[in-house]
PLY file of the C-alpha trace (Angstrom):
ply
format ascii 1.0
element vertex 561
property float x
property float y
property float z
element edge 560
property int vertex1
property int vertex2
end_header
-14.16 -9.01 -35.07
-12.29 -6.07 -33.63
-12.00 -6.48 -29.88
-9.92 -3.55 -28.70
-11.19 -0.08 -28.04
-7.97 1.40 -29.54
-8.73 4.62 -27.67
-10.91 5.76 -24.82
-14.57 6.32 -25.64
-17.27 8.22 -23.80
-18.30 5.01 -22.02
-14.77 4.63 -20.61
-14.89 8.12 -19.16
-18.36 7.35 -17.79
-16.95 4.30 -16.01
-14.10 6.35 -14.58
-16.31 9.18 -13.36
-18.85 6.78 -11.86
-16.11 4.73 -10.20
-14.60 7.75 -8.48
-18.05 8.94 -7.41
-18.51 5.59 -5.64
-15.14 6.01 -3.88
-16.18 9.45 -2.65
-19.53 8.03 -1.56
-17.75 5.48 0.64
-15.79 8.26 2.31
-18.97 10.25 2.91
-20.71 7.19 4.38
-18.04 6.66 7.02
-17.90 10.34 8.03
-20.58 9.89 10.71
-18.79 6.93 12.33
-15.60 8.88 13.08
-16.40 9.74 16.72
-12.86 9.69 18.08
-9.19 9.46 17.18
-9.15 5.68 17.57
-12.05 5.33 15.12
-10.38 7.62 12.61
-6.89 6.11 12.74
-7.34 2.46 13.80
-10.95 1.66 12.98
-11.70 1.15 16.66
-9.83 -2.19 16.36
-12.94 -3.61 14.67
-11.71 -4.09 11.11
-11.97 -7.77 10.01
-8.72 -9.57 9.20
-9.71 -10.26 5.57
-10.46 -6.58 4.99
-7.22 -5.57 6.70
-5.23 -8.15 4.70
-6.54 -7.03 1.32
-5.99 -3.40 2.34
-2.40 -4.27 3.33
-1.89 -5.89 -0.07
-3.31 -2.94 -1.98
-1.42 -0.44 0.16
1.88 -2.23 -0.43
2.17 -1.25 -4.07
0.93 1.44 -6.39
1.20 2.42 -10.01
4.89 1.53 -9.54
3.65 -2.00 -10.14
2.24 -1.04 -13.53
4.86 1.55 -14.49
8.24 0.64 -13.02
7.94 -3.12 -12.47
6.22 -3.54 -15.83
9.10 -1.68 -17.48
11.47 -4.24 -15.91
9.23 -7.08 -17.18
9.19 -5.61 -20.69
12.97 -5.10 -20.80
14.26 -8.08 -18.79
11.37 -10.53 -18.47
10.91 -12.93 -15.57
13.17 -11.00 -13.19
10.22 -8.65 -12.53
8.20 -11.62 -11.25
11.10 -12.61 -8.98
11.55 -9.08 -7.63
7.84 -8.81 -6.81
7.56 -12.36 -5.42
10.12 -11.74 -2.66
7.49 -9.60 -0.98
5.43 -12.71 -0.17
8.05 -14.43 2.04
9.08 -11.08 3.54
5.50 -10.39 4.67
4.94 -13.97 5.82
8.09 -14.19 7.95
7.63 -10.71 9.36
3.94 -11.26 10.01
4.49 -14.51 11.89
7.26 -12.92 13.96
5.95 -9.42 14.60
2.23 -9.07 13.72
1.05 -10.32 17.11
3.39 -7.99 18.93
2.23 -5.00 16.89
-1.36 -5.74 17.88
-0.42 -6.14 21.55
1.12 -2.66 21.61
-2.49 -1.40 21.63
-1.55 1.83 19.90
-3.18 4.50 17.75
-0.11 5.47 15.70
2.84 3.24 14.74
5.47 5.24 16.66
3.38 5.66 19.79
4.89 2.50 21.29
8.41 3.92 20.96
7.90 6.21 23.95
6.74 3.32 26.10
9.66 1.19 24.97
12.49 3.71 24.53
11.41 7.21 25.51
10.09 10.49 24.12
13.23 11.43 22.16
13.15 8.41 19.87
9.39 8.69 19.44
9.67 12.27 18.21
12.79 11.56 16.12
11.10 8.75 14.23
7.87 10.71 13.87
9.63 13.66 12.24
12.01 11.47 10.25
9.27 9.37 8.71
6.94 12.18 7.71
9.19 13.69 4.99
10.26 10.24 3.77
6.63 9.17 3.36
5.69 12.40 1.57
8.57 12.04 -0.90
7.52 8.46 -1.54
3.92 9.60 -2.00
5.10 12.19 -4.49
6.85 9.45 -6.46
3.66 7.39 -6.44
1.65 10.31 -7.77
4.18 10.80 -10.56
3.88 7.09 -11.39
0.11 7.22 -11.75
0.43 10.49 -13.65
2.59 8.67 -16.19
0.01 5.92 -16.48
-2.88 8.33 -16.87
-0.92 10.30 -19.45
-0.33 7.13 -21.49
-3.78 5.62 -21.02
-6.03 8.67 -21.17
-3.92 11.03 -23.20
-4.34 13.51 -20.35
-1.51 15.96 -19.65
0.79 14.64 -16.94
0.15 17.55 -14.57
-3.64 17.09 -14.77
-3.35 13.35 -14.14
-1.28 13.94 -11.01
-3.55 16.73 -9.75
-6.89 14.96 -10.09
-5.53 11.68 -8.73
-4.28 13.50 -5.64
-7.51 15.42 -5.09
-9.80 12.37 -5.27
-7.64 10.29 -2.93
-7.40 13.12 -0.44
-11.15 13.75 -0.41
-12.36 10.30 0.63
-9.44 9.75 3.04
-10.23 13.00 4.87
-13.89 12.10 5.19
-13.89 8.50 6.34
-10.59 7.74 8.05
-9.19 4.21 8.16
-12.58 2.57 7.63
-12.97 4.41 4.33
-9.38 3.53 3.39
-9.78 -0.21 4.00
-13.20 -0.51 2.35
-12.14 1.43 -0.74
-8.98 -0.69 -0.83
-11.14 -3.81 -0.98
-13.32 -2.38 -3.74
-10.23 -1.36 -5.66
-8.87 -4.89 -5.27
-12.06 -6.34 -6.77
-11.94 -3.91 -9.71
-8.23 -4.44 -10.28
-8.54 -8.23 -10.15
-11.40 -8.19 -12.68
-9.46 -6.01 -15.10
-6.10 -7.80 -14.81
-7.61 -11.27 -15.07
-9.24 -10.25 -18.37
-6.04 -8.67 -19.67
-3.94 -11.79 -19.06
-5.59 -14.12 -21.64
-6.03 -11.26 -24.12
-2.30 -10.49 -24.10
-1.32 -14.15 -24.38
-3.79 -14.56 -27.23
-1.78 -12.04 -29.25
1.33 -14.24 -29.24
0.05 -17.81 -29.33
-0.43 -18.42 -25.62
2.18 -19.40 -23.06
3.97 -21.50 -25.64
4.40 -18.48 -27.88
5.61 -16.42 -24.94
8.26 -19.01 -24.06
9.40 -19.85 -27.57
9.50 -16.36 -29.11
10.88 -14.28 -26.26
14.48 -13.00 -26.40
17.27 -15.22 -25.04
17.51 -15.09 -21.26
14.02 -13.60 -20.93
13.06 -16.23 -18.37
16.23 -16.03 -16.29
15.72 -15.18 -12.64
18.17 -12.29 -13.00
18.77 -9.87 -15.82
20.59 -6.64 -16.64
21.46 -4.72 -13.50
19.06 -6.90 -11.48
21.64 -9.41 -10.25
21.36 -11.75 -7.28
23.20 -9.19 -5.16
20.75 -6.51 -6.21
17.73 -8.74 -5.54
19.16 -9.73 -2.15
19.44 -6.08 -1.19
15.94 -5.47 -2.50
14.60 -8.38 -0.40
16.17 -6.82 2.69
14.57 -3.46 1.90
11.20 -5.13 1.38
11.48 -7.02 4.68
12.29 -3.84 6.60
9.65 -1.79 4.81
6.76 -4.24 4.96
7.25 -4.95 8.66
7.75 -1.36 9.88
6.12 0.81 7.21
3.64 2.99 9.07
0.71 2.32 6.74
1.30 -1.45 6.73
1.91 -1.86 10.46
-1.39 -0.03 10.92
-3.13 -3.04 9.34
-1.87 -5.24 12.17
-3.16 -3.14 15.05
-6.53 -2.20 13.52
-7.86 -5.78 13.84
-9.37 -7.45 16.88
-6.65 -9.87 18.01
-3.08 -10.88 17.28
-4.40 -14.04 15.63
-6.30 -11.85 13.17
-3.10 -9.87 12.53
-1.21 -13.06 11.61
-4.07 -14.25 9.38
-3.95 -10.93 7.54
-0.19 -11.40 6.96
-0.70 -14.90 5.53
-3.38 -13.58 3.16
-1.04 -10.84 1.94
1.79 -13.31 1.29
-0.49 -15.57 -0.78
-1.80 -12.65 -2.83
1.71 -11.44 -3.64
2.92 -14.84 -4.83
-0.11 -15.32 -7.09
-0.26 -11.72 -8.26
3.40 -11.50 -9.36
2.77 -13.81 -12.31
-0.66 -12.47 -13.24
0.43 -8.83 -13.29
3.59 -9.08 -15.38
2.79 -11.59 -18.11
0.97 -8.92 -20.18
4.07 -6.68 -20.06
6.31 -9.63 -20.94
4.04 -10.61 -23.83
4.03 -7.02 -25.10
7.72 -7.42 -25.93
6.50 -9.43 -28.95
3.37 -7.58 -30.14
4.44 -4.05 -29.07
8.24 -4.23 -29.55
8.58 -0.46 -29.99
6.48 0.39 -26.93
7.60 2.79 -24.22
8.65 0.55 -21.28
7.30 2.92 -18.61
3.98 3.24 -20.48
3.76 -0.37 -21.64
0.86 -1.44 -19.40
-1.21 1.52 -20.55
-0.34 0.77 -24.19
-1.34 -2.88 -23.79
-4.67 -1.82 -22.27
-5.43 0.63 -25.07
-4.44 -1.98 -27.67
-6.45 -4.94 -26.32
-9.34 -3.92 -24.10
-12.85 -3.16 -25.35
-14.67 0.06 -24.63
-15.94 0.07 -21.07
-13.39 -2.52 -19.95
-10.66 -0.05 -20.85
-12.20 2.46 -18.48
-12.36 -0.23 -15.80
-8.70 -1.20 -16.12
-7.67 2.47 -16.06
-9.70 2.73 -12.85
-7.84 -0.33 -11.57
-4.51 1.36 -12.21
-5.77 4.40 -10.36
-6.84 2.04 -7.60
-3.35 0.73 -6.97
-1.95 4.17 -6.21
-5.12 5.36 -4.51
-4.80 2.51 -2.00
-1.16 3.20 -1.21
-1.59 6.95 -0.94
-4.80 6.92 1.10
-3.12 4.58 3.59
-0.07 6.81 3.84
-2.13 9.97 4.25
-4.13 8.41 7.09
-1.22 6.91 8.99
1.08 9.95 8.68
-1.81 12.10 9.90
-2.11 9.74 12.88
1.54 10.40 13.73
1.14 14.18 13.49
-2.13 14.11 15.46
-1.27 11.62 18.19
2.51 11.91 18.50
2.91 15.63 17.86
-0.32 17.55 18.46
-1.74 15.51 21.36
1.59 14.58 22.92
3.30 17.97 22.71
0.67 20.66 22.13
-2.69 19.67 23.65
-2.66 16.60 25.89
-6.24 17.26 27.04
-7.75 17.62 23.57
-11.25 16.19 23.17
-11.94 13.33 20.78
-13.90 15.66 18.52
-10.94 18.02 18.36
-8.54 15.18 17.60
-10.70 13.99 14.68
-10.77 17.55 13.33
-6.99 17.83 13.67
-6.67 14.42 11.98
-8.67 15.63 8.98
-6.70 18.87 8.76
-3.33 17.09 8.94
-4.52 14.61 6.31
-5.36 17.56 4.07
-1.97 19.15 4.74
-0.07 15.94 3.96
-1.99 15.39 0.73
-1.33 18.93 -0.48
2.39 18.67 0.31
2.65 15.29 -1.44
0.98 16.82 -4.48
3.55 19.62 -4.47
6.38 17.11 -4.11
5.01 15.18 -7.10
5.03 18.28 -9.27
8.61 19.05 -8.25
9.76 15.47 -8.89
8.08 15.46 -12.28
10.00 18.55 -13.38
13.34 17.26 -12.03
12.92 13.56 -12.86
16.30 11.95 -13.61
17.04 9.26 -16.12
17.36 6.65 -13.38
13.62 6.03 -13.53
10.99 5.81 -10.86
11.85 2.32 -9.65
15.47 3.23 -8.98
14.45 6.44 -7.22
12.19 4.51 -4.87
14.84 1.89 -4.12
17.49 4.55 -3.46
15.21 6.41 -1.06
14.39 3.34 0.99
17.97 2.03 0.90
19.07 5.06 2.87
16.10 5.62 5.19
14.32 2.34 5.82
16.82 -0.02 7.59
17.95 2.51 10.24
14.30 3.08 11.14
13.21 -0.56 10.89
15.94 -2.15 13.03
15.20 -0.24 16.27
11.43 -0.64 15.79
11.66 -4.42 15.34
14.32 -5.04 18.00
12.25 -3.07 20.47
9.51 -5.68 20.11
11.66 -8.78 20.63
14.88 -7.84 22.48
14.45 -6.65 26.05
18.07 -5.45 26.43
17.73 -2.88 23.63
18.13 0.58 25.13
17.08 4.08 24.22
20.63 5.32 23.70
21.49 2.20 21.67
18.50 2.68 19.36
19.16 6.39 18.89
22.90 6.00 18.18
22.28 3.02 15.87
19.70 5.00 13.93
21.90 8.09 13.56
25.01 6.14 12.54
23.00 4.08 10.05
21.56 7.22 8.43
25.00 8.86 8.19
26.55 5.75 6.64
23.67 5.52 4.15
24.01 9.17 3.12
27.77 8.82 2.67
27.25 5.79 0.42
24.52 7.63 -1.49
26.78 10.59 -2.27
29.57 8.19 -3.24
27.22 6.68 -5.80
27.10 3.17 -4.32
24.43 0.81 -5.63
21.16 0.41 -3.77
21.61 -3.17 -2.58
24.97 -2.28 -1.02
23.40 0.71 0.75
20.56 -1.42 2.12
22.81 -4.18 3.44
25.41 -1.79 4.85
22.95 0.51 6.63
21.05 -2.47 8.08
24.17 -4.19 9.39
25.63 -0.93 10.68
22.44 0.00 12.54
22.11 -3.49 14.04
25.73 -3.77 15.18
25.93 -0.24 16.59
22.57 -0.51 18.36
23.41 -3.89 19.91
26.91 -2.80 20.89
25.81 0.46 22.53
22.88 -1.26 24.28
25.23 -3.84 25.81
27.98 -1.32 26.62
25.64 1.24 28.22
22.88 -0.68 30.03
19.56 0.94 30.78
19.21 2.96 33.97
16.65 2.16 36.68
13.85 4.27 35.17
14.37 2.85 31.68
14.48 -0.70 33.04
11.14 -0.20 34.75
9.66 1.19 31.53
11.08 -1.70 29.50
9.77 -4.29 31.95
6.30 -2.72 31.93
6.31 -2.76 28.14
7.44 -6.40 28.11
4.52 -7.32 30.37
2.20 -5.53 27.98
3.51 -7.51 25.01
3.15 -10.73 27.00
-0.54 -10.04 27.63
-2.86 -11.27 24.84
-5.51 -8.92 23.53
-9.01 -10.02 24.45
-11.70 -8.92 22.04
-15.26 -9.62 23.06
-17.50 -9.25 20.04
-21.15 -8.36 20.63
-24.01 -7.61 18.34
-24.27 -3.84 18.17
-27.49 -1.91 17.98
-28.50 -0.84 14.51
-26.60 2.20 13.37
-23.90 2.05 16.06
-21.15 0.96 13.72
-20.35 0.20 10.09
-20.98 -3.21 8.55
-18.08 -3.97 6.19
-20.06 -6.63 4.34
-22.93 -4.29 3.66
-20.80 -1.33 2.55
-18.56 -3.48 0.35
-21.59 -5.26 -1.10
-23.58 -2.14 -1.95
-20.52 -0.48 -3.47
-19.69 -3.56 -5.56
-23.29 -3.67 -6.81
-22.93 0.00 -7.77
-19.78 -0.77 -9.77
-21.57 -3.68 -11.46
-24.55 -1.50 -12.37
-22.13 1.05 -13.76
-20.49 -1.54 -16.00
-23.80 -3.10 -17.06
-25.25 0.32 -17.73
-22.71 1.11 -20.44
-23.04 -2.30 -22.14
-25.90 -1.19 -24.49
-23.63 1.57 -25.77
-20.85 -0.84 -26.77
-21.11 -2.62 -30.17
-22.21 -6.20 -29.58
-19.33 -8.63 -29.79
-16.60 -10.04 -27.61
-16.03 -6.69 -25.90
-19.68 -6.27 -24.92
-19.79 -9.89 -23.76
-16.80 -9.28 -21.49
-18.45 -6.20 -20.01
-21.68 -8.12 -19.48
-19.97 -11.15 -17.92
-17.85 -9.15 -15.48
-20.77 -6.89 -14.63
-23.01 -9.87 -13.79
-20.23 -11.48 -11.72
-19.70 -8.31 -9.70
-23.47 -7.95 -9.29
-23.71 -11.47 -7.85
-20.88 -11.21 -5.33
-21.95 -7.68 -4.37
-25.50 -8.87 -3.66
-24.15 -11.75 -1.54
-22.04 -9.38 0.55
-24.81 -6.80 0.87
-27.32 -9.31 2.19
-24.95 -10.88 4.71
-25.75 -10.13 8.35
-23.38 -7.94 10.25
-20.22 -9.82 11.04
-17.47 -9.43 13.60
-16.40 -5.99 12.49
-18.55 -4.29 15.09
-17.81 -4.96 18.69
-16.41 -3.73 21.93
-12.90 -4.30 23.09
-11.93 -5.48 26.53
-8.19 -5.56 26.91
-6.57 -7.17 29.87
0 1
1 2
2 3
3 4
4 5
5 6
6 7
7 8
8 9
9 10
10 11
11 12
12 13
13 14
14 15
15 16
16 17
17 18
18 19
19 20
20 21
21 22
22 23
23 24
24 25
25 26
26 27
27 28
28 29
29 30
30 31
31 32
32 33
33 34
34 35
35 36
36 37
37 38
38 39
39 40
40 41
41 42
42 43
43 44
44 45
45 46
46 47
47 48
48 49
49 50
50 51
51 52
52 53
53 54
54 55
55 56
56 57
57 58
58 59
59 60
60 61
61 62
62 63
63 64
64 65
65 66
66 67
67 68
68 69
69 70
70 71
71 72
72 73
73 74
74 75
75 76
76 77
77 78
78 79
79 80
80 81
81 82
82 83
83 84
84 85
85 86
86 87
87 88
88 89
89 90
90 91
91 92
92 93
93 94
94 95
95 96
96 97
97 98
98 99
99 100
100 101
101 102
102 103
103 104
104 105
105 106
106 107
107 108
108 109
109 110
110 111
111 112
112 113
113 114
114 115
115 116
116 117
117 118
118 119
119 120
120 121
121 122
122 123
123 124
124 125
125 126
126 127
127 128
128 129
129 130
130 131
131 132
132 133
133 134
134 135
135 136
136 137
137 138
138 139
139 140
140 141
141 142
142 143
143 144
144 145
145 146
146 147
147 148
148 149
149 150
150 151
151 152
152 153
153 154
154 155
155 156
156 157
157 158
158 159
159 160
160 161
161 162
162 163
163 164
164 165
165 166
166 167
167 168
168 169
169 170
170 171
171 172
172 173
173 174
174 175
175 176
176 177
177 178
178 179
179 180
180 181
181 182
182 183
183 184
184 185
185 186
186 187
187 188
188 189
189 190
190 191
191 192
192 193
193 194
194 195
195 196
196 197
197 198
198 199
199 200
200 201
201 202
202 203
203 204
204 205
205 206
206 207
207 208
208 209
209 210
210 211
211 212
212 213
213 214
214 215
215 216
216 217
217 218
218 219
219 220
220 221
221 222
222 223
223 224
224 225
225 226
226 227
227 228
228 229
229 230
230 231
231 232
232 233
233 234
234 235
235 236
236 237
237 238
238 239
239 240
240 241
241 242
242 243
243 244
244 245
245 246
246 247
247 248
248 249
249 250
250 251
251 252
252 253
253 254
254 255
255 256
256 257
257 258
258 259
259 260
260 261
261 262
262 263
263 264
264 265
265 266
266 267
267 268
268 269
269 270
270 271
271 272
272 273
273 274
274 275
275 276
276 277
277 278
278 279
279 280
280 281
281 282
282 283
283 284
284 285
285 286
286 287
287 288
288 289
289 290
290 291
291 292
292 293
293 294
294 295
295 296
296 297
297 298
298 299
299 300
300 301
301 302
302 303
303 304
304 305
305 306
306 307
307 308
308 309
309 310
310 311
311 312
312 313
313 314
314 315
315 316
316 317
317 318
318 319
319 320
320 321
321 322
322 323
323 324
324 325
325 326
326 327
327 328
328 329
329 330
330 331
331 332
332 333
333 334
334 335
335 336
336 337
337 338
338 339
339 340
340 341
341 342
342 343
343 344
344 345
345 346
346 347
347 348
348 349
349 350
350 351
351 352
352 353
353 354
354 355
355 356
356 357
357 358
358 359
359 360
360 361
361 362
362 363
363 364
364 365
365 366
366 367
367 368
368 369
369 370
370 371
371 372
372 373
373 374
374 375
375 376
376 377
377 378
378 379
379 380
380 381
381 382
382 383
383 384
384 385
385 386
386 387
387 388
388 389
389 390
390 391
391 392
392 393
393 394
394 395
395 396
396 397
397 398
398 399
399 400
400 401
401 402
402 403
403 404
404 405
405 406
406 407
407 408
408 409
409 410
410 411
411 412
412 413
413 414
414 415
415 416
416 417
417 418
418 419
419 420
420 421
421 422
422 423
423 424
424 425
425 426
426 427
427 428
428 429
429 430
430 431
431 432
432 433
433 434
434 435
435 436
436 437
437 438
438 439
439 440
440 441
441 442
442 443
443 444
444 445
445 446
446 447
447 448
448 449
449 450
450 451
451 452
452 453
453 454
454 455
455 456
456 457
457 458
458 459
459 460
460 461
461 462
462 463
463 464
464 465
465 466
466 467
467 468
468 469
469 470
470 471
471 472
472 473
473 474
474 475
475 476
476 477
477 478
478 479
479 480
480 481
481 482
482 483
483 484
484 485
485 486
486 487
487 488
488 489
489 490
490 491
491 492
492 493
493 494
494 495
495 496
496 497
497 498
498 499
499 500
500 501
501 502
502 503
503 504
504 505
505 506
506 507
507 508
508 509
509 510
510 511
511 512
512 513
513 514
514 515
515 516
516 517
517 518
518 519
519 520
520 521
521 522
522 523
523 524
524 525
525 526
526 527
527 528
528 529
529 530
530 531
531 532
532 533
533 534
534 535
535 536
536 537
537 538
538 539
539 540
540 541
541 542
542 543
543 544
544 545
545 546
546 547
547 548
548 549
549 550
550 551
551 552
552 553
553 554
554 555
555 556
556 557
557 558
558 559
559 560
């Protein structure tokens, strides 16, 4: 019996439209809870660790996972699993070392602490430096999902990029960080359902794991392959460590929870998900080397979906691919808006702004960032080089990430780090990275060199030019702050005073299940319809369990010592 849909049907488009309507509904629901800047940008420090951890995981990748990494898996095999798996240890080590400190900074935006630790100059430098870097990266992510939509839906690339950007921007503007984290969790559930189904279907095409191992090209299961040597992977691991422990959107997941213990638990959850997910995600692309040998590497995940998935499920997996980029972009839009609102508008333009004004400015800056990222995506699409999306992303972060990450991390753990040391280290690291970029050096060399240069210069200048009396007082006050644990007294809130994550997630999951079950009668009965029915019933069950759970520890009041 024919299982695959072979092309998208009306039911697939119905699933997609319904899915995005649910995402917009979540944003609209949280609109009324955004009373102040802290609610909009840090969830009032009431977001549960499990919700924050899953949101961190979803925000850490995008359609790059299904476009660029899958192309590596198709061409080189197991090296894609290795490259993705290094994220797990990087998050775990960084989370255990720094997550608690990030929470103890008690901040609203990720560079806010830099003024307390170093001074206004570094705070503003990093704020303005990170904004264009994040928007370029967001443009790359939009191009990636545009490629996937073009391959999976047959939609023109420009339309795929445009509508993806508009939908993400809409619910992020409305509901702030609460909407971002809840939609991230829903997207995780949808993505997991789709990918778990795709894994056995792809292996079934080639005789299972045994067929994958025996019939793959020589060296397909080597830990390195092609240009992805140990030196390259080492440089990539360094970039991942710097990025995942200082990336604005990811650091935000550490300070939006109640306590530093919750922040560390979120990091452990992320590490586990990355190690498990690396294998599950890339086996379909590796298997496609046998049953789709002439496939387009950058479109291979979309081609596998169209080839194997039944009507309805195909729409769900396309929604899952959307979900990956939606999570990453919505997180970036929210956190970059927090920088522009808190570190630029409030700090420099209107220090006495009301909370209502700050939420309005936050929504407007979110809109501005989303529109600019959309424009960047269109420009990148027209000028895309043959290096490919993955290499573009690595090159960008090789130059920019280590010089930013080193001062941010050292400021948390080394009391002798000074403002002038951090600023000089950052500037020298950026200059060295740009020189290496224009020389055409490889990415892993740029990452290692800029990181070492920034570290050595920052440490040397900090030791050679000690902090003055005023800076020492500021540094000592900040050290006392980091030494003081965050106390979070959770109380039962009155009805309607705050969002219940269990209830919102549950109702939304039930809605997705009803959507999938609703299209089942329109799918010819067979294996495809049975898959739709089974996944729909599973989502209905877990959604009902979440929806009926009493309000948990997401709603509370914070008392910080």
